[in-house]
N, C-alpha and C positions, 0 to 999 in steps of 0.2 A: 480642719481646716491644712495641718497642718500633711493630713495626708493626700487633701485634694491638688498643695503647692506641688506635691512632689511627682499627681501622676500627671499636671496638664505639663508638668517643666519633663518630665520626660517625653509626653506625645511632640512636641514641639521641636524636641530637639529631633527627634525622630522627624518631622515631615520633614526639618535643615537637612538632617543628610540623604529620604531620599533624594529629596529632591534637584543637591548638589550633586546629586549621585546620577537623575537623569538626564541635566543640562550638560554632564562635562564624562557623559556618557560611557561610565563605572564603572556601574552598575555590568561589563560589560567581564574584564579582566574579570570581578570580583561576581559571580552572579548568585552562592553561594550565604556572603555575608551578607546583600540587600534581602532576597530574600529574606534570611529573616529577619532582616527590619520587617518587613514588610510587613510578614506573618504576627512581628510581635505588637503595631502599629493597629493590626487589624482581629488581634484579639482584644488587646483594652479597648479599645471599641464595640467590639461584643457582649465582652463581662461589663463592661457601666451596662451598655442596651436589657442587658437580660433583671443585671442585678437591680433596675431600676423600672421592666416591666411583668419577670418571669420572678421575683426571688429566690425560691424553690428548685427552678433549674438553676443559682448562682453553681452549688457546687461540684455538679456532675461537672457542668460548661470547665468551672476551672479548672477540677484533677484532667480532664482531659487535655487539657489546651497545655499548664504546663508539662504535661509525659512529653508528648507534640515540641514546643518549645524546647526543651531536654533535649531531644532528640538532635529537633534542630539546628541548633548550637554547639552539640556537636562536632557539624559536620564544614563550623569554617574551620575548624583546626586540621578539617585536611584539605578541606583551601591552603591554608597555609603554607604546607607543607610542600604541594602542590608550587604557589609559588617562590618561597622561599631557596628549593630544591633547583626549581626549573631548569637549570645551568647540570643538574645531577638528574636526569630526569629514571640511572635503573633504580639510583636511590631515593629520591622519592615514589614510586611505584615501588620497591619494596616495606620502606617508611611505611605508607599508606595500607597496605596489605594488614603490615600487622595493626596499626592501631587499630583499625577493624574489627581484627581480632578481639582482642583485648578488653575494649569499649565492648563484644558485643556477647565475650565473655561473662564483662562486672554488667551486664544489663540484664543477661538467663541467673548469676547469679540472685540478684535481688530479688527479680517477679517469682523463681523456685520458691524462693526462700522462704516466699506467703503468699505462695496458691494449698492451698486445700483440698483437689481434689477439684472443684471450679478455678470460673475466676472473680477478681474483685478485688478492688481499690479500697486499704483501706489510708490514713494519711501517714501511717507511714512507710509503708514502702516506696509511696515517692520521695520521700527523704531520704531513703535508702541507694535508691536507683541514683538521686543528683549524687551524695555524697558521694557514693560507692566512682559517677562518672565525674567528680569535680576533681576527684582526688589521680584521678587516670591522666584529664587533663592537667595534670597542673606536672606528671612526671614527662607527661608528653613535649608540655610547651619548655622544661628545666633541660631534655637531649637533646631540642629545636637549637637552641641557648647556648647550651655546647660545642654543635658541629657549628652556627653561626659561625663563634668567635678561633676557635678549634684549625678549619677551613678561610677564613676571613672574606665569607659571600658577600655578598652586597645585598643592599636591602633599601630601595630608593623610599622617599616618604611616606605615599600610602604601607607601604606596608607597614613599617619601622611602626604608625603609629594604628592600625588595627593590630599586628601580635600583643600593642604596649598596652592600649585597653580592655587588648580578649584576658593578658596574666594577670593588668587590675581584678577585669572582674572575677578568674577562676580564684588567683589568690584569696579577694577575700568574701570567693564565696564559702571555700572550708573553711575559711572560719568560724567563719559567720555559723554553719554548716555546724561546724565540733563547740560551739558554747551552746545553738539549741540544746545536741543528744549533749554535757554538761548541766541545764541545766535546767534541763528537757522544759523548753518555752524555745518560740519562735519568737526572732530578732526581724520583724517586717521590716520596721522603719530602715533598720541597717539593710538589707541586701532592699530593695528600692533604691536607696542612693545611693548604695556599690552600680548597682544596673545605670543610676545618670550619672556619674561619675564617671565610666565608661560612658557613656553615649557625648559626654562633652569631651573627652577627648578621639574618640571617631572620628566628632564632629568637627573639632577644632582643625587632623590631622589629616581629610577627608578633605577641604573646603578648596586651598589654597590645591594650583595646578602642581604635578609633578616634572622635574626633568625628560624630556628625552632619554637623554642619557643615561640616566638609571634605570629609565623602563632595559634599555636593550644593556644591561651590564646583565640583569637581573632575566632577559630572558635570551640573548645573546652565549652560545656554547662556554664551558670551561676556558679562561683561561690557562690557567696552568696548563689545560690539557693540551688546546691550540701548541704550548711554546714548545709543550715536547714534543711534539707532533712535525714542528718545524725542525727544534734541534734534532731532532733527532735523522729528521733526509739531510737534512744537513752532513751529517757526516756520515753518515751511509755512502751520501753520494762517490766522494773519491773512492770506493771500495767499489759504487760501481761505477765507477770507469775502466778502474781496472781491472775489471773482469769483464769488459768491453772490449778494451782493448787487449788483453789474454785470451781470448778465443776469435779476435780476428787473426793471431797469428800463428 
């Protein structure tokens, strides 16, 4: 009964989130984030159908969907960096390249470490892949928090909600995976409840419209850079006029 409540509750929140995203056209601003939720909703319904119709195929379908889901979910972090550092394109590009390299190394370590000549898919492989990627995500989130606080980077309501929900999901996922490794058993309910909590945060944050000035601040060039350039022009103007006068003589 509890499993059904958690499952249906998550699906309802997914539908609400996607419907609101379509109505408000916010999917254009966060395409990866909403694509991830489309995948999760389709995966949930597909797995339910497979479990009801062909139970023996449920395990391979579940492993495949979980693997694709963890990779697609990792891309949300790249989108958060892209939007949060939109005023700093060079820094955002460097950060995304570094994240891509670290994620690729973590994935390769998990897969290569458990492949013995031929590709196989034990339960331990996915657990290690997820644990490695979640730890990388956690440090990437902490790094972005430090940058945002240090440079006073503005964030809109939607970006704050996505960031908070994703941070909560990653932190609790790392906790769950650590407990699973320590006690040697899976905490299925904890994982599902964690994701539903993140869904609640995302739905509430993305339900109300965002102020246009907040969006403009996140997309506009850095005010510090603009101010610096303006001041430099003002200070160099007398020098330029002096040189022009000297040249005229």
